[in-house]
N, C-alpha and C positions, 0 to 999 in steps of 0.2 A: 526292523522285523518284517518278514514276508507276510503279506496278507493273502488270503485264499478267496476263491470265488464261491459264492453261495447262489444256488439256482433252484427254482421251484417249477416243476412241470404241472401247469394248471389244467387238470382234467378231473373228471368225476370217477367214482369207484367202478361204475359199470362200463366205462369207456376203455378200460385197459386191454391190451392185446391178449392177455391170458384168458379173457372171457369172450373174445371176438367170435368164437365158434358157437356160443350160446346167446350172445346179445348182439343182435343185428343193428347196424347204424340207423336203419329206418324206425327202430323201436326205442331209440334213446329217450324220446320225449315221454315215454310211458313210465319211465323209472323215476323214483323220488330223487330229486336233485339235491345234493349236499355240497356242491363245489363252492357256492357263494359263501355259505356260512363258514366252511372250513378255511377258505382263503382269507376271509376277513379275520379269522382268529389268528392266522399266520401273520397278517399285516400288523395286528395289535402286538403280537409277540416280538416282531422285529422292531417295532417302535420302542418297546420296553427296553431292548438292548441296544438301541440306536444303531441298527445294522441295516444296510441297504443291499438288495439282492437283485438278481435277474429272474423275471417270471416268464417262462416259456409258455405262451398261451395258445391253446387250440383255437382255430378260427371259429369253430362251432360255439365255443364258450363265449368268445367275443361277440358273436352275432346275437346270442341269446341273453348275455349279461354285460352289455356295454358299459354300464355304470360301474360295475366291479372293475373292469379293466381301466377305466378312467381313474378310479380311486387308487389303483396300484400305481399308476403314473403320477398322480397328484401327490402321493406320499413320498415321491422321490426315488422310486425303484425303476429299474430298466424293464421295459416290456419287449419281449422277443417272440419269435414265431415257433410254434410246435406243430405246424401243418394244420389242415382243416378238420379232418375227422379221424385222426389217429390210425391211418393206414400205413402198413410197413412199406418202406421204400422199395425193397427188393421184390415186393409183390406187384409193383406198379410199372407201367411202361414209362418211358421218358415223357411222353405227352401227358399222361395222367399225373405224373409227379409235378410237372410244371403247372398244370391247371390247379391242382390241389394247393400247391405252395403259393401261387399267385393269389388265389382266392382268399387264403388265410391272411396273407400279408396285407391285402387291401382292407379286409375287415378290421384288422387290428389297427392299422394306420388311420382308418376313418374314425375309430373310437378315440384314439389318443392325440391325433393331429400332428404326429411327428413320424419321421422315417424309422422303420425297424431295421436294425443292423444284424441281429443274430438269428440263427435257426438251430433247432434241435429236432431230429427225426423221431417219430414214434418208436419207442422201444429201441432207440440207438441203432436203427436199422440201416445206417450207411455202413456197409461191410465191404469186404474185398470185391464182391461181385456187383456192388451198387455204387462204386466210386464215381460212376458217370453222373451221379446226382450233384457232385461238386460243381461241374460246369454249369448246370442249370441254376444253382444257387448264385453263382457269380453273375450269370445273365440277368437274374431277377433282382440284383442290386444288394445282395447280402454281403456283409463285410467279414463275418466270421460264422463258423459252424461249431457245434458242440454235440456231435452225434456219434463219434467213434469211441468205442469201448475196447481197449486192447486186452481182451480176455477171451477165454473159451466159454461159450454158453450155447444152449440148444436153440435159442431164438435170435441171438445177436452176437456180436463180438468180432474183432479183427485183431487177434493176438500178436500179429507181426507189426502192428502199427506203432508209431512212436508214442511214448508214454506221456510226454509233456507238450505244452503248447508249441506249435510250429506252423509254418506256412505250407500250404498245399498249392502247387502250381497247376492250374487248369489250362485248357486250350485257349481260353479267352481272358485270362487274368489270374490273380492269386486270391486265396482265401486263408484267413487265419483259423487254424483248427485248435479247439480246446478239448482234448480227449478227457473222458471221465477217468478219475484217478485210480491208480493201482499202486500197490507196494510190492516191490520185487524181492522175492525170497528164492535164492538159489536158481535164478533165472526164470522163475514162475511168477506171473503177475496175479497178485491177490487183489480182488476188488474191494476198495475201502471208500468208494465215492459216495455212498449213501444208499437210499432206498431200502430194499430188503436186506442188504448187507449191513446197513447201519442197525437195523432191528435185530439181526442175527448175531453179529459179533459183539463181544463185550465193549463197553464204551471206552475203557482204559486202553484197549488194543487199537481202537480207531484213533483216539487222541495221540497215542504214542506213534502210530504210523504217520499221522499228519505232521507231527513235530520232526520226525526223522526226515521226511521228504523236504520240509522247510529248511531244516538245519544242515543235514548232510548232503542233500542233492540241490539245495538252494532253489527249489521250485515251488510254485503254488499248487495247492490241491483244488480240484474242481469237484465240488460237493453238490448233491441234489437230493430232493425228496418231493413227494406229492401231497397235495392237500388231504387226500383220502387216508394218508398214512397217520394222521393225527386223530382219526375218527374210528375208534374201536366199536362204536355202536351202529356203524353203517349196516344196511340190509345185506343179507347173504345172497350171493349169486350161486346158483346150482351148476357150477362148472366142474371140470375134471378135478380129481383129488389133488394132483400136484399143483394145479393152478390155485385151488382154494388154499392149500397149505402155504404157498408162497405169498399169496395176497394177504391172508389174515394173520400170519405169524407175528406174534408180539406187537400188534398194533398199539396196545396200551403202553408200550415202552417208548414210543417215538417222542412224544412231547416232553417227558422228563429228561430224556437223553438230549434233546435239542436244547433245552434250557442250559444244561451244563456245557454243551458244545459251544453255544453262543457266548457263554461267560468266559470260556477258556481259549477261544480261537478268534482271530481277526478275519473278517470277511469284507468283501466288496463285490459290486456287480462285475460281470464278465467284460462289459464294454470298457471298463477302466483299465483293463490290461492291454488294450489295443495299441497304446503308445509305447508299450514295453517290448523289448526284443525277446 
């Protein structure tokens, strides 16, 4: 039976790109932090179902909550890098991206004492025009990336990209890419990888898509969610209407859906796929 990859992007509710126009990085410390409580609730949930996952951690979170990151590692999960302060890759210069990524990687590795293999960009912002970031990830010692989402979206997406895990050749080496999962319908990629799509779509449709990808295409699904998505009581951010709708939509459905998904689907960390072709 094909096992799928479970990943959690460890960031707080006010750090998301959708609110970046109203919440400045310099003000993050002024907001009520809920990332530690919500992440620990996820850790307990995964223990309950005996599931191991990959946690893509923001460097800022590792810097401020190193014991949380250590606990993720001690419980047998993979800890990977989500950048330092959730800046979109295509908004950065190559120099800025390298500095951001290196800073985050060092902070995370200092917390857990082992090398970090994986990277995921904020809001999946390695797109067609920012593929130059792959070379920098290779230079910085990453073995794999999971930042490409082969869909159309107003903030991210690379619809022409391959749908399933593959190798990307850079100018100085190769990197394994784990794209966020889609289900192809009449040549159109429907996002079923998690996050807001998991909250929006019926659970039966998500599970059916996962099973068809596993059975018919014989490929794993790369699934993700965020700690703030299990927290329907989080403070409201006064952002744009569309951003608020996307962020708060059906938050109370995430945890019940996750329980069923974990019960019916087999998962493992992304790093365990590295030895597979």
